C-alpha positions in Angstrom: -12.2 69.6 273.3 -14.0 68.6 269.9 -17.2 69.9 270.5 -18.3 73.5 269.6 -19.2 76.1 272.4 -21.0 79.4 271.8 -18.8 82.1 271.2 -20.0 85.5 272.2 -16.7 87.1 271.7 -16.6 90.6 270.3 -14.0 89.6 267.9 -12.7 87.7 266.2 -16.0 86.3 266.0 -18.0 83.1 265.2 -18.2 82.1 261.7 -21.0 80.0 260.1 -20.5 76.7 260.5 -21.1 75.4 257.1 -18.5 78.0 256.0 -15.8 76.3 258.3 -16.8 73.0 257.2 -16.2 74.0 253.5 -13.1 75.6 254.0 -11.7 72.6 256.2 -13.0 70.2 253.3 -11.1 72.2 250.7 -8.1 73.6 252.9 -5.7 71.1 251.5 -6.7 71.2 247.9 -9.2 74.1 246.2 -11.4 71.9 243.8 -9.7 71.8 240.4 -6.8 73.6 241.5 -4.7 71.0 243.1 -3.2 73.3 245.9 -4.5 75.0 249.2 -6.0 78.4 249.1 -3.1 78.9 251.5 -0.7 78.4 248.9 -2.2 79.8 245.4 -0.4 83.0 244.1 -2.9 86.3 244.2 -2.1 86.7 240.6 -3.3 83.4 239.7 -6.5 82.5 237.6 -8.1 80.9 240.6 -7.8 83.8 242.8 -9.0 86.1 240.2 -12.2 83.9 240.3 -12.4 84.2 244.2 -11.7 88.0 244.5 -13.9 88.9 241.7 -16.7 86.5 242.9 -16.0 88.0 246.3 -16.7 91.6 244.8 -19.7 90.4 242.7 -21.4 88.7 246.0 -20.7 92.1 248.1 -22.4 94.2 245.5 -25.7 91.9 245.2 -25.6 91.5 248.9 -25.1 95.2 249.9 -26.8 96.7 246.9 -23.4 98.7 246.1 -23.8 101.0 242.9 -21.3 101.2 239.9 -20.5 104.6 241.7 -18.3 102.9 244.2 -15.5 100.8 244.1 -14.9 97.8 246.5 -11.3 97.5 248.0 -9.9 94.6 250.0 -7.2 95.9 252.1 -5.1 95.0 255.3 -4.1 96.8 258.5 -7.8 96.9 260.2 -10.1 99.7 261.0 -7.4 101.3 263.1 -5.2 101.9 259.9 -8.3 103.6 258.2 -8.4 106.0 261.1 -5.4 107.6 259.6 -5.8 106.4 255.9 -9.2 108.3 255.6 -7.8 111.8 256.8 -4.4 111.3 254.7 -6.5 110.7 251.6 -9.6 113.2 252.4 -8.9 116.0 254.7 -6.9 118.8 253.6 -4.1 120.1 255.8 -5.7 123.2 255.9 -9.3 122.1 256.2 -11.3 120.3 259.1 -13.7 117.3 259.1 -16.5 116.6 261.5 -16.6 113.8 264.1 -19.3 112.4 265.8 -17.9 110.6 268.8 -20.0 108.1 270.6 -17.4 105.5 271.9 -13.9 104.5 272.3 -13.4 103.9 268.6 -14.6 107.1 267.4 -12.2 108.6 270.0 -9.2 107.0 268.4 -10.5 107.8 265.0 -10.5 111.7 266.1 -7.0 111.3 267.4 -5.5 109.9 264.3 -7.5 112.6 262.2 -5.9 115.3 264.2 -2.3 114.5 263.1 -3.6 115.4 259.6 -5.8 118.3 259.7 -8.5 120.0 261.7 -11.3 118.0 263.6 -14.6 119.4 265.1 -16.8 117.2 267.5 -19.8 117.5 266.1 -21.5 115.8 269.0 -20.2 113.5 271.8 -22.1 111.5 274.4 -19.1 111.1 276.6 -20.6 112.9 279.5 -23.2 110.0 279.5 -20.6 107.6 279.6 -21.3 106.4 276.2 -25.0 104.9 276.8 -26.4 106.3 274.0 -25.7 107.6 270.3 -26.3 111.4 269.7 -29.5 112.3 268.0 -29.7 114.0 264.9 -31.0 117.7 266.4 -27.5 117.2 268.5 -25.3 117.5 265.7 -23.4 120.6 265.2 -22.2 120.1 261.6 -20.1 122.4 259.5 -21.3 122.6 256.1 -17.8 123.5 254.8 -16.5 120.2 256.4 -14.2 117.8 254.2 -16.7 114.8 255.7 -18.7 113.8 258.6 -17.2 110.6 260.4 -19.3 108.4 262.7 -19.1 104.8 264.1 -22.1 102.9 263.2 -22.0 100.5 266.2 -20.0 100.5 269.4 -18.7 97.1 270.5 -17.6 98.2 273.8 -20.8 99.9 274.9 -23.4 98.1 273.2 -24.9 101.1 271.2 -25.8 101.5 267.6 -27.1 104.2 265.3 -30.7 103.2 264.1 -30.5 106.5 261.8 -28.2 107.5 259.2 -27.0 111.2 260.5 -28.1 113.8 257.6 -25.4 115.7 256.6 -26.7 117.8 253.7 -24.0 118.0 250.9 -20.9 117.0 252.9 -19.7 113.7 252.5 -20.5 110.8 255.0 -17.9 108.5 256.2 -18.7 105.3 258.3 -16.7 103.0 260.6 -19.1 100.0 260.3 -16.6 97.5 261.5 -19.0 95.8 264.1 -22.1 95.7 262.3 -21.1 95.8 258.5 -24.3 94.0 256.4 -26.1 93.1 259.6 -29.2 94.9 257.8 -29.7 96.8 254.6 -27.9 99.9 254.0 -28.1 102.6 251.5 -24.5 102.3 250.3 -24.9 105.2 247.5 -25.7 107.8 250.4 -22.2 107.1 251.7 -18.9 108.4 250.5 -16.9 105.8 251.9 -17.8 102.8 254.4 -14.8 100.9 256.2 -14.8 97.8 258.3 -12.6 95.3 260.0 -14.3 92.1 258.4 -13.2 89.9 261.6 -16.8 90.1 263.1 -19.5 89.9 260.3 -17.7 88.8 257.3 -14.5 87.0 257.4 -11.6 86.0 259.9 -9.1 88.8 261.2 -6.7 90.4 258.8 -8.8 91.8 255.9 -10.7 95.3 255.8 -13.4 96.1 253.5 -13.5 99.6 252.1 -16.2 100.8 249.9 -15.6 104.5 248.3 -17.3 106.6 245.8 -15.4 107.5 242.7 -15.5 111.1 243.5 -13.7 110.7 246.8 -10.9 108.9 244.8 -10.2 112.2 243.4 -9.2 114.1 246.7 -6.3 111.9 247.4 -3.0 114.1 247.4 0.1 112.4 245.7 2.4 113.0 248.5 1.2 110.5 250.9 2.9 107.3 250.7 1.8 104.8 247.8 0.3 101.9 249.9 -1.8 104.6 251.8 -3.7 105.9 248.7 -7.0 104.6 247.5 -6.7 105.3 244.1 -3.8 103.1 243.9 -5.6 100.2 245.3 -8.7 101.0 243.3 -6.5 101.1 240.0 -5.0 97.7 240.9 -8.0 96.1 241.9 -6.7 95.8 245.6 -3.9 93.7 243.8 -1.3 96.3 244.2 0.6 94.0 247.0 -0.4 90.7 248.1 -3.8 91.0 249.6 -5.2 88.3 252.5 -6.0 85.4 250.2 -7.2 83.6 252.7 -9.5 85.9 254.3 -11.0 87.0 251.1 -11.3 83.3 250.3 -13.7 82.7 253.5 -15.6 86.3 253.0 -16.8 84.7 250.0 -18.2 81.7 251.7 -19.7 83.8 254.2 -21.4 86.1 251.5 -22.9 83.0 249.7 -24.1 81.9 253.0 -25.7 85.3 253.7 -27.2 85.6 250.1 -28.5 81.8 251.0 -30.3 83.2 254.2 -32.3 85.4 252.1 -30.1 88.6 252.0 -29.8 91.4 254.5 -33.7 92.0 255.0 -33.7 88.2 256.2 -30.7 88.7 258.0 -31.9 91.9 259.8 -34.7 90.1 260.9 -33.2 87.4 262.7 -30.6 89.5 264.5 -33.3 91.5 265.6 -35.0 88.4 267.0 -31.7 87.3 268.7 -31.2 90.8 270.4 -35.1 91.1 271.4 -34.8 87.7 273.2 -31.7 88.8 275.5 -33.2 92.2 276.0 -36.4 90.8 277.0 -34.4 88.7 279.8 -32.3 91.8 281.0 -35.7 93.9 281.5 -37.9 90.9 282.8 -37.0 91.7 286.8 -34.5 94.4 287.4 -32.1 92.0 288.4 -30.1 92.7 285.1 -29.4 96.3 284.1 -28.8 97.1 280.5 -25.9 99.8 279.7 -27.3 101.3 276.7 -30.3 103.4 276.6 -33.3 101.4 275.0 -33.4 103.7 271.7 -29.9 103.1 271.3 -29.4 99.2 272.1 -27.2 97.4 269.7 -28.6 94.5 268.1 -24.8 93.2 267.7 -23.4 93.7 271.1 -25.5 93.3 274.2 -24.2 94.9 277.4 -25.5 94.5 280.9 -24.7 94.8 284.6 -25.5 92.6 287.7 -26.1 94.0 290.9 -22.2 93.7 291.9 -18.9 93.0 290.5 -18.3 89.7 292.6 -21.8 88.4 290.8 -20.6 89.5 287.4 -17.4 87.4 287.8 -19.2 84.5 289.0 -21.8 85.1 285.9 -18.9 85.1 283.4 -16.9 82.1 285.3 -20.1 79.5 285.2 -21.4 80.8 281.8 -17.7 79.9 280.2 -18.1 76.6 282.4 -21.5 76.3 281.0 -20.2 76.5 277.2 -20.8 80.2 276.6 -17.7 81.8 276.1 -16.5 85.5 276.0 -19.0 86.9 278.1 -17.1 89.2 280.3 -17.3 92.9 279.3 -14.9 95.1 278.2 -12.7 96.5 281.1 -13.8 100.4 280.6 -17.3 99.2 281.2 -17.4 96.0 283.0 -20.5 93.9 283.4 -21.2 91.3 280.6 -21.6 91.5 277.0 -22.9 89.2 274.5 -21.7 89.7 271.1 -24.1 88.1 268.8 -23.2 89.1 264.9 -24.7 87.5 261.8 -23.5 83.9 262.1 -24.2 83.8 266.0 -26.6 81.0 266.3 -29.9 81.5 267.9 -29.3 78.3 269.9 -26.8 80.3 271.6 -29.1 83.0 272.3 -31.5 80.6 273.6 -29.0 78.8 276.2 -28.0 82.4 277.2 -31.2 83.3 277.9 -31.9 80.3 280.0 -28.8 80.6 281.9 -29.5 84.3 282.8 -32.8 82.8 284.4 -31.2 80.0 286.1 -28.3 82.4 287.5 -31.0 84.8 288.7 -33.2 82.1 290.4 -29.9 80.8 292.2 -28.4 84.2 293.1 -31.0 87.0 293.0 
């Protein structure tokens, strides 16, 4: 197959086509370098320019203040479930976790291996159809930190507010909506995200951590798991994911060229609104998420029965709309429409939904 199809996968996800073309053009030899980015040393001047430029573009795009360090790590968000409490949760302390889906449940499980965990709120009883509201949060003023997951890929829900935690440090797993809209980075003690949905290929994890959090790490934990070690060594303590960082820089340039996060957020809202309008149009489709918790990144919905859902996914794939089958724990259909997902793909899905309903409704 030589023609590109529309990739609705939850991740690894679609990358901007012009980024793919530039990476392809320079894959054999980076301009002025004479070797591939897949071959250059992470200690070389060309890579210094790549990683330093990547951080500079991140800071510009996200408004990251000088009070925060940018780390390029490995292991995915799942490793951060452990690294966060190992660095920041004292053995005799506790942390508050807001549970709004599977990934926050996994984060809780790993934190409990390190120290005490209190569930500040959970919407599991509602099958995670919504995120907890501020007034539902039971927060401990003495907690080491408050942790939440900003967007839930499986259930298609998203926080449209930043939890108010008072003086307690706020930590966010932003893996599936990182830099999809403006964010006040300075209000967070730590933000982490697997980059494979909005920023880069799989294999790279972005961590943004405030300087004061770096003072909390105990020296007893393994060296590779210490945030200060990676900060002191500018993410070069060991060989970083060179190619993923290179592609991230290309993606960041693309995002800046789109007009920055405010412009990106408008485009993301417009794309999501089109699909939700199609879901709500007649009642043939039923959205999983409550209206005020709907995600702009992952749109989840059901059809009248499972047989129709299987038929929908199969026929959509045949029509060039790939990756629409919902997660096994929810079922139904899931359309992941991250930053780089083209609006033409959304329009194609909306038209397919109309046609499918006309034939099967």
